[in-house]
C-alpha positions in Angstrom: 0.0 0.0 0.0 1.2 3.6 -0.8 1.7 6.1 1.9 -0.9 8.9 1.9 1.6 11.6 0.8 2.4 9.6 -2.3 -1.2 9.0 -3.1 -2.0 12.7 -2.8 1.0 13.5 -5.0 -0.1 11.0 -7.6 -3.7 12.4 -7.5 -2.4 15.9 -7.8 -0.2 14.9 -10.8 -3.2 13.2 -12.4 -5.3 16.3 -11.7 -2.6 18.5 -13.3 -2.5 16.3 -16.3 -6.2 16.3 -16.6 -6.3 20.1 -16.3 -3.5 20.4 -18.9 -5.5 18.1 -21.3 -8.6 20.1 -20.7 -6.7 23.4 -21.3 -5.4 22.0 -24.6 -8.8 20.8 -25.6 -10.3 24.2 -24.9 -7.5 25.9 -26.9 -8.1 23.6 -29.8 -11.9 24.2 -29.7 -11.3 28.0 -29.7 -9.0 27.6 -32.6 -11.5 25.6 -34.6 -14.2 28.1 -33.7 -12.0 31.0 -34.9 -11.2 29.1 -38.1 -14.9 28.3 -38.6 -15.7 32.0 -38.2 -13.0 32.9 -40.7 -14.4 30.4 -43.2 -17.9 31.7 -42.7 -16.7 35.2 -43.4 -14.8 34.0 -46.5 -18.0 32.2 -47.7 -20.0 35.4 -47.2 -17.4 37.4 -49.2 -17.4 34.8 -52.0 -21.3 34.9 -52.1 -21.2 38.7 -52.2 -18.6 38.7 -55.0 -20.6 36.1 -56.9 -23.7 38.2 -56.7 -21.8 41.3 -57.8 -20.2 39.5 -60.7 -23.5 37.9 -61.8 -25.1 41.4 -61.8 -22.2 42.8 -63.8 -22.5 39.9 -66.2 -26.2 40.6 -66.6 -25.5 44.3 -67.3 -22.7 43.4 -69.8 -25.0 41.0 -71.6 -27.7 43.6 -71.7 -25.3 46.2 -73.2 -24.0 43.6 -75.7 -27.6 42.8 -76.8 -28.4 46.5 -77.0 -25.2 47.1 -79.1 -26.3 44.3 -81.5 -29.7 45.9 -81.9 -28.1 49.3 -82.6 -25.7 47.7 -85.0 -28.5 46.1 -86.9 -30.4 49.4 -87.1 -27.3 51.3 -88.3 -26.7 48.6 -90.9 -30.3 48.8 -92.0 -30.1 52.6 -92.3 -26.8 52.4 -94.3 -28.4 50.0 -96.7 -31.4 52.4 -97.1 -29.0 55.4 -97.6 -27.0 53.5 -100.2 -30.1 52.5 -102.1 -31.3 56.1 -102.0 -28.0 57.3 -103.3 -28.0 54.7 -106.1 -31.5 55.7 -107.0 -30.5 59.3 -107.2 -27.4 58.6 -109.3 -29.4 56.4 -111.7 -31.8 59.2 -112.6 
């Protein structure tokens, strides 16, 4: 049988080890929570960027479509002007 002093020392050592393990576990948990928070922030930034880029793409597509329409109208008017000039020259 162990003397009481050695038993108390062993118990205190066990308690210190348990507290150190608990302290490490808490530190690891805080680190994971911090990383998780950083990831959440990054995901929010990515979604914000994606929304902004999607909106810019929609605007660019609208402008491209509008330019196509204007181009077709200009082309139509040029053809009409050329036909009018030919008709005048043929008189």
